[in-house]
C-alpha positions as CSV (number, residue, x, y, z in Angstrom):
1,M,-13.8,-1.4,24.0
2,K,-11.5,2.2,22.9
3,Q,-12.8,5.2,23.2
4,N,-15.5,6.0,20.7
5,N,-15.3,2.4,19.7
6,K,-12.7,3.3,16.8
7,I,-9.1,2.1,16.3
8,V,-6.7,2.8,13.7
9,I,-5.7,-0.7,11.8
10,A,-2.5,-1.1,9.7
11,I,-1.5,-3.7,7.2
12,D,1.5,-4.5,6.5
13,G,3.4,-6.4,4.3
14,F,5.4,-7.9,1.3
15,S,3.7,-6.5,-2.3
16,S,1.3,-8.3,-3.8
17,C,0.0,-10.2,-0.5
18,G,-3.6,-8.6,-1.1
19,K,-3.3,-6.0,1.4
20,S,-5.2,-3.8,-0.2
21,T,-7.8,-6.8,-0.6
22,M,-8.5,-7.4,2.7
23,A,-7.8,-3.1,3.7
24,K,-10.5,-2.2,1.4
25,G,-13.0,-5.8,2.5
26,L,-12.8,-5.2,6.5
27,A,-12.9,-1.3,6.1
28,K,-15.8,-1.3,4.1
29,R,-17.2,-4.3,6.5
30,I,-16.9,-2.2,9.3
31,G,-17.9,1.6,8.3
32,Y,-14.1,2.8,8.0
33,I,-12.1,4.9,6.1
34,Y,-9.7,2.8,3.8
35,I,-6.0,4.4,2.6
36,D,-4.2,3.1,0.3
37,S,-0.6,4.6,1.2
38,G,0.9,2.3,-1.4
39,A,-1.2,4.0,-4.4
40,M,0.1,7.1,-2.6
41,Y,4.1,6.1,-3.5
42,R,2.4,5.0,-7.0
43,A,1.2,8.5,-7.5
44,V,4.3,10.1,-6.8
45,T,6.2,7.8,-9.5
46,L,3.5,8.3,-12.0
47,Y,4.0,11.5,-11.5
48,C,8.2,11.3,-12.0
49,I,7.0,9.5,-15.4
50,N,4.8,11.8,-16.7
51,H,6.5,14.8,-16.2
52,N,10.1,12.8,-17.1
53,L,12.1,12.8,-14.0
54,I,12.6,9.8,-14.4
55,D,15.5,8.4,-16.8
56,G,15.8,4.2,-16.9
57,N,16.5,3.8,-12.8
58,L,17.5,7.3,-12.2
59,I,15.1,9.8,-10.7
60,D,16.2,13.4,-10.8
61,E,15.7,13.8,-7.4
62,N,16.6,17.1,-6.8
63,S,13.5,18.2,-9.5
64,L,11.0,16.1,-7.5
65,K,12.1,17.5,-4.4
66,K,11.5,20.7,-5.5
67,Q,7.9,19.9,-7.0
68,M,6.6,17.9,-4.1
69,Q,4.4,20.6,-3.2
70,N,2.3,20.2,-6.7
71,I,1.8,16.8,-6.2
72,H,-1.6,16.5,-4.5
73,I,-3.2,13.1,-4.1
74,E,-6.8,12.2,-3.1
75,F,-8.9,8.9,-2.3
76,K,-12.8,9.3,-4.1
77,I,-15.4,6.7,-3.7
78,N,-16.5,5.8,-6.7
79,T,-20.4,5.8,-6.5
80,Q,-21.1,2.5,-8.4
81,S,-18.6,0.6,-7.0
82,G,-18.2,1.7,-3.2
83,R,-14.6,1.5,-3.5
84,P,-11.9,4.1,-2.9
85,E,-10.1,5.7,-6.4
86,T,-7.3,7.3,-6.2
87,W,-6.8,10.9,-7.6
88,L,-3.2,12.8,-8.4
89,N,-4.0,16.5,-9.4
90,G,-7.4,16.2,-10.0
91,K,-7.4,13.3,-12.4
92,N,-8.4,9.6,-11.5
93,V,-5.4,8.1,-12.0
94,E,-6.6,4.3,-10.3
95,Q,-5.2,2.1,-13.4
96,E,-2.5,4.4,-14.4
97,I,-0.6,3.4,-10.9
98,R,-1.3,-0.1,-11.2
99,S,0.7,-0.5,-14.8
100,M,4.0,-2.6,-14.8
101,Q,5.7,0.8,-15.8
102,V,4.7,2.3,-11.9
103,S,5.1,-0.9,-10.4
104,N,9.1,-1.3,-11.7
105,L,9.9,2.1,-10.5
106,V,8.0,2.8,-7.4
107,S,10.8,0.8,-5.4
108,P,13.1,2.9,-5.6
109,V,10.8,6.4,-5.4
110,S,9.1,5.4,-2.7
111,A,12.5,4.5,-1.1
112,L,13.3,8.5,-1.0
113,K,13.7,10.4,2.3
114,F,12.0,13.2,1.4
115,V,9.4,11.3,-0.7
116,R,8.9,9.3,2.4
117,T,8.8,12.3,5.3
118,A,5.8,13.8,3.1
119,M,3.9,11.0,2.8
120,T,4.4,10.1,6.0
121,T,3.3,13.7,7.6
122,Q,-0.1,12.8,4.9
123,Q,-0.7,9.4,5.7
124,Q,-0.6,10.7,9.8
125,A,-2.9,13.5,9.4
126,L,-5.5,11.1,7.6
127,G,-5.5,9.3,10.6
128,K,-6.0,11.7,13.6
129,A,-9.7,10.9,13.9
130,K,-9.2,6.9,14.1
131,G,-11.0,4.5,12.3
132,I,-9.1,3.8,9.8
133,V,-7.6,0.9,7.6
134,M,-3.8,1.7,5.8
135,D,-2.0,-0.7,4.7
136,G,1.3,-0.5,3.1
137,R,5.3,-1.2,4.2
138,D,5.7,0.6,7.3
139,I,2.0,1.7,8.7
140,G,2.9,-0.1,11.8
141,T,6.6,0.6,12.3
142,T,6.4,4.3,10.9
143,V,3.1,5.9,10.1
144,F,1.1,4.6,13.1
145,P,3.3,3.0,15.7
146,H,1.2,3.0,18.4
147,A,-1.9,1.9,16.2
148,E,-4.3,-0.6,18.2
149,L,-4.4,-3.3,15.6
150,K,-1.1,-4.6,13.4
151,I,-1.3,-7.0,11.2
152,F,1.7,-8.0,8.3
153,V,1.5,-9.9,5.9
154,T,3.3,-12.6,3.9
155,A,2.8,-15.5,1.2
156,S,5.7,-16.5,-1.0
157,A,7.4,-15.0,-3.5
158,E,6.3,-17.4,-6.1
159,T,2.6,-17.6,-5.3
160,R,2.6,-13.6,-5.1
161,A,3.9,-13.5,-8.6
162,K,1.0,-15.7,-9.4
163,R,-1.2,-13.4,-8.0
164,R,0.0,-10.8,-9.8
165,L,0.4,-12.3,-13.5
166,D,-3.6,-13.1,-13.0
167,E,-4.6,-9.4,-12.3
168,L,-2.2,-8.0,-15.0
169,K,-3.7,-10.6,-16.8
170,A,-7.4,-9.2,-16.5
171,K,-6.3,-6.0,-17.1
172,G,-5.2,-7.2,-20.8
173,E,-2.0,-6.9,-20.3
174,N,0.5,-9.0,-22.0
175,I,3.4,-10.1,-20.3
176,S,5.0,-13.4,-18.9
177,Y,5.5,-14.8,-15.0
178,Q,9.0,-14.9,-14.8
179,E,9.0,-10.9,-15.5
180,V,6.8,-10.8,-12.5
181,L,8.2,-12.7,-10.8
182,K,11.3,-10.5,-11.1
183,N,9.4,-7.5,-10.7
184,V,8.4,-9.4,-6.8
185,Q,11.3,-9.9,-6.2
186,E,13.7,-7.2,-7.1
187,R,10.9,-4.8,-5.3
188,D,11.6,-6.9,-2.1
189,Y,15.1,-6.8,-1.8
190,I,14.9,-2.7,-2.1
191,D,12.1,-2.5,0.8
192,Q,14.0,-4.8,2.9
193,N,17.1,-2.8,2.1
194,R,16.3,0.8,1.8
195,S,17.5,3.0,4.3
196,E,14.3,5.4,5.3
197,S,11.8,2.6,6.5
198,P,12.5,-0.2,5.6
199,L,9.9,-2.7,5.2
200,K,10.0,-4.9,8.4
201,K,7.7,-6.9,11.6
202,A,7.1,-4.5,14.1
203,D,7.3,-6.5,17.2
204,D,3.4,-6.4,18.2
205,A,2.4,-7.1,14.9
206,I,0.5,-10.6,14.1
207,L,1.9,-12.2,11.3
208,L,-0.4,-13.7,9.1
209,D,0.6,-15.9,6.2
210,N,-1.8,-16.2,3.5
211,S,-0.3,-17.8,0.8
212,D,-2.8,-21.3,1.1
213,M,-5.8,-19.5,2.3
214,T,-9.4,-18.3,0.3
215,L,-9.7,-14.6,0.1
216,E,-12.9,-16.3,2.8
217,E,-11.0,-17.7,5.0
218,Q,-7.9,-14.3,5.4
219,D,-11.3,-11.9,5.4
220,K,-13.0,-14.1,8.2
221,W,-9.7,-14.1,10.3
222,L,-9.0,-10.5,10.2
223,Y,-12.3,-9.6,11.7
224,E,-11.7,-11.7,14.6
225,Q,-8.3,-9.9,14.6
226,Y,-10.4,-6.5,14.7
227,Q,-12.9,-7.4,17.3
228,K,-9.9,-8.8,20.0
229,A,-8.2,-5.7,19.3
230,L,-11.5,-3.2,19.5
231,F,-12.5,-5.2,23.1
232,K,-8.7,-4.6,24.5
């Protein structure tokens, strides 16, 4: 059993694979802290939108770099749901960062080296005490390369677009399947081909294709992997 009986769990994978749902569920079940690294990049993207640092797909990199020190991201537990929510500079932005506008711009923002460096430093500080579940694109390869448990999640682009569409419609957004599929495919390309910490499976990560799994099956599988890693 690991020292202090706590480990670092890194869950990486493609967008809209359900990584956050998996990670939140496991963290709650085992009493760990959940950290949504993707929400951190979404919060930076929202900051850019609100401060006019993005024009179309062009990012004012010089201004953003100077203002990174003004971007403060926290995770606070919602007392009613028991789930962590994202706060940007003292404001709850959990709903705002999930919009299609942010989804369409988060990949180019998160590809910037100085943004990734700043977020990685924050993430590593959060994980020093162990006992965390963190999901994202490069947690097992860059942020926590020595994590005791690494999972890499995938599913077909079509399956992921359908899941994302259902989420957005449930929030009242009027959007087409083709638009969501295009966004998923574009994010996949950018995430896999960026020069800084590209999305890729760590050599020691366990691959999970959850295309045809129920949430219950997925949660059961993940908890089994946690138990195996805990008692290695």
